[in-house]
N, C-alpha and C positions, 0 to 999 in steps of 0.2 A: 593533696595531703596537707593538713595544717601544720604550721611550725609551732613547736612547743616553747613557750616562754615561761620561765620560772622566776617569780618575784619573791625574794626573801626580805621580809619587812614590809608590812602593809599599813604604814602610818599615812600621814598626809601626802607625802611624795610618792611612796610606793603604791598607795591606794589610788591616787590620781592617775598615775601611769597605767595601772591595771584598767581603770575605767576608760581611759583614752584608747589603749591598745585593743580593748574589746570591740571597738568599732570596726576593726579590720577583721573580716571574716576568715582571713588566713591564719589568725592567731588563736592558739589554745593556751589559756592562762592558768598556770598552777600557782597557788599562793601559799606562803608559809609565814607565820608570825609566832613569836613566843607567847603571845597573849591569845588564849583560846577564844575568848569573846570576840576579838577582832576578826579571827578567821571565820567564825560562825556568822558574823555580820556580813562579811564579804561574800560568803556563799549564799546566804539568804537573800541578799540584794543583787545577786548576779554580777558582782564586781569581778569575781574569778570563776573559772569553769570547774576547778577542783582544788582541794587542799591536799596536803601530803602528811602522812604519818611517819614515813621513812624518808628522812632528808637525803640520805645517800642515794636511794633509788630515784628520787625526783631529780637530783643533780645529773645523774647519768642519762635520764630521759630527755633532758632539756637541750635545746639548740642555742637558746639565748638565756643568760642568767643575769638578772638585775638585782643588785644589792641595795636595798632601800633601808639599810640599817645605819645606826650611829657610826661615826668614823672608827672608833676603837673596835667595834664589833665587825665592821667591814674589813679591817686589817686582819682580824683573827680568821674570818671566813676565807679570805684570799689564801691564807696558809693551808686551810683545809682543802680548798679546791685544788691546790697544787699537788696534793697527795691523792686526789681522786683519779681512779683509772677510767678515763673516758674511752669509748670505742669509736668516737667521732669527734670532730672539731667543734668547739663551743666558743661563742663570743660572750665574754663576761664584761659587765660594766657596772658602775656604781652611780650614786647620786650625791656624793659627799660634797659639801661646800668648801672643804679644804682638800686640795689635791696632792700636795707634796708628800705627805705621810703615806697616802694610799699608793701613789705612783712609785715611791721607794720600795714598798712591799711588792708591788706588781713587777718591779724590775728583777726581783729575786725568783720569779716563777721559772721553774725548769720543765714543767709539763708542756710538751710540744703541741698538745691538743687544745691549749688555751690561747685565745687571742683576747688580750685585755685592753679595754678602752675606757679610760677614766671619763666620767660624765658629771655634769652639774646643770640641771635645769634651774635657771635662775628665776624662780617664782615661788611664792609661798604665802603664808597667812600667819596671823598671830594666833590662830586656832591650830590644834593639832589632832592627830588620830584619824582613823578610818572614817569617822563620822564627818569630818571636815573635808574629805576628799572630793574633788571636782574633776570631771572629765575635761573641762576647758581650762584648767588651771594654768597650763603651759602655752595657751594660745597667744602668739605674738611675743612670747618670752625668748630671751637669749638662752640657748642650750649649748653649754661649753663641752667640747670633747677634747680629751687629752690622751691620745694613743700612747701605749707603752713603746719603748724603743724597738722591740721586735715584732710589733703588730704590723700586719700587711695593710696596704691601702684599700684592698677590696673588702676587708673586714670592716673598716671604717665606713665604706660606702654601703655595705649591707645593713649595719646598725642604723645609719642615718636614714636609709629608706624605710626601715621598720618603724623608726620613731617619728617619721614625717607626719603620721596621723595625729600627733600632738599639736601640729601647726606651729611648732617652734621655729626659731631662726637659729641655725647651727653655725658655730664658729669653732675653729681649732686653736687651742692655746697651750703653750708649755705650762706645766704645773706651777712653777714659781711665779710666772707672770699672772696667772689666774689668782693665786693666793694673795698677791700684793694688791691687785685691783679689787677683789671682793673684800679684802680686809678694809680697804678705804671706804667703799660705798655700801657695805653690808655689815660686816662684823663690828667694825669700830662704832658706827652709829648706834648699834644695839647697846654697846657699853655706855655711850653718852646718854642714851634714853634712860637706861637704868640708873645712872648717876643723878640725872635730873629728878627722877622719882624719889630717890633716897634723900636728896636735898629738900624736897617738899615735905617728905615724911618727917625729917628732923625739925624743920621749921614749924611743923604742926604743933609741937610742944609749946611754942611761943604764941602761935596764932591758930587757934582751934578751928577757925572758919575756912582754913585753906582748902579742905576737900570740897567745900561748896563752890569756891572760886575757881578751882582747877578744872575749868571747862575749856571749850573752844580750842585755841592754839596749843595750850599745854597738853591736852588730851591727844591732839594730832601728832605732835612731835615725840610723844612718849608712847604711842600706840604699840610699837614693836617690843616695848618692855614687858608686854603681856605674853610673850612667846614662851615656849617650853624651856624652863631653866636647865634641866638635865641635858637637853640637846645642845643648848648654847654653851654650857660649860665644856662639853666635849669639843665643840668648835674652837673655843678660845684656847683650850689646851693644845690642840694640834696646830694652831696658828699663833702660838704665844710669842714667838720672837718678833713677828711682824706687828702684833698687838702692842708689845712693849715699845717698839720703835715709834709707832703711831701715837702712843700716849706721851712719849717724850716730845714729839712735834706739837701735840695738842697743848701740853703744859706750857711750852715756850710761847705758843700763840696766845694763850690766855693771859700770860704775863704781859705780852705786848698790848693787848686790849686793856688790861687793868691799868697800865701806864697811861694810855690815852685817856681813860676815864679819870684817873687820879689827877691828871694835869689839865682836865677840861679841854682837851684838844678837839674842838668841835670840827674843824676841817678834817682832821685825821679820822675821827669817828664816822663822819659823813662819807668820806672816801671809802672806808672799810665796808660800810653797809652797802654803798652803791656797787662796789666791786662784787660783793656777794650776791646782790640782786641781779646784776647783769649776767653773772655766770649761771645762777640758778634759772633765770628766765630763758637762757639759751640751751638748757638741757633738753634733749629729745624726749617727747612724751608719748610717742606712738608705740614704743616698745615697752613691755613689762620689764621690770628690773628685779634686783634681789630683794628689795623691800616692797611689799604689796602696796599698791597705790589706789586711791579712790579720788573721785571728783565730787566736790561738795558744792551745794547751793543752799543759800539761806533764804527762807521764804517768810515774809511778814504775814502772819495770820492772826485773826481775832481769837480771844479766849472765849470760845463758845462751843457747844456740843456739835460734833460732826465736822469741825474745821480741818482736822488732820485727815479724816476719811475722805473729804472732798478733794484734797490735794492728791492723795494716793489714788483715788479713782480716776482723776484726770490723767495721771501718768500711766496707770495701768491700761487705760483705753488707748493710749498711744504706744502700748507695748514696750514701755520703759521699766526696767527692773530697778527697784530701790534696794540697795545693799544694807543701808542702815538709816534709821530715823532717830533723831535726838531732839528733845525739847530743851532749849538752852535757858538756863537761869541767868547767866551772865551774857550781856549783849554788847559789851564794849567794843566799839570799832566796826560793828556790822549792823546791817539792816535786816532784821528777821529773827524770829524766835524759834523757827523750825529748821533744823539742819538735815538735809537729805544727802546721802552718799550714793552715787551711781557709778557703774563699773568702767565707763569709757567717756572720752571727750565728746564723742558723737551724742551719747545719751545726755551729757551735760548741756550741750547746745540745744538738743531737742526739748529737754525739760524746760530750759529757760524760755524758749520760743512759745511753747504751748501754755505755760503758766502765765507769762506776760499777756498772751492773747486772751486769757481768762481773767485778766484784771488784777493779778497778784503782783506785788512789789517784791523784788528779790535782788540778791547779788550772788555772784559766783566766785568760787575759789579754785584756782588751778595750780 
């Protein structure tokens, strides 16, 4: 008999989980979303087995409930679940990128049939919605689990076994530790990316050509600023104390850098940049993180018909998937007018080898 999994919220994360969990024939997926078009898309494309018109009936039918909703909505639903009369035990989990608020609400659950396990699959995209959902989104990603204080170990084992089809790497973390770390490497970088975009937008009033020049590195480091504003506002609200503390640290560090530049401290600036380079180069690249990553190579091609098609054909023949193609107008510091983004380091190395074998000059960026 199949296990019934009820996913509430079929956006990028909920939809991707549904796609992945469908690969296990033991799972029967019911989906719910406040947007009717999203539900219809999920049904039409076989992402879910069924939708529900009666939320209460679906809740009582489910053995596993996954909350793929924004944090504030997740907190509200937890309260509703606590009042639901289950005739069997259910495992409830969420996908929120801020855990403290969720786990505080989970700690107040009195319903003895609920085993609550906080969850955060640390993978994503600057795109959002069911259309952007991918069954392999969580492959090699860190998947954080934060069991509530009354949750049994066997429930954690059961959920982990069910989610193993995502091919994630599971770790258990206390909610506060999770929020501090994701604040540093995920939430705060989004704030910085957005602030850099705002700075460029303001300077555009002085230099109208800025949008034409804002290619290459600028587009790379601000890519996450294209993410869903409503979603990120909710994240910042629920992790606001840590965001405020990180901003204080950032402002202090920027003042230190400003002082180095104002006093033309060449040795200090070189040391600062070298330390950053050494730390960044030492970061592990085999696992996916909270910020979606790509591997780029820059190919020098002639301006003639079929040039891009030739490169794409060579890589397609080698079964290498291209995630993004961009023709660069600004080529400062690089060799190549065509930028290709591939999903893995293996694809990057394979692309380099086969293109060089075919006579192309290129450079890679990792």
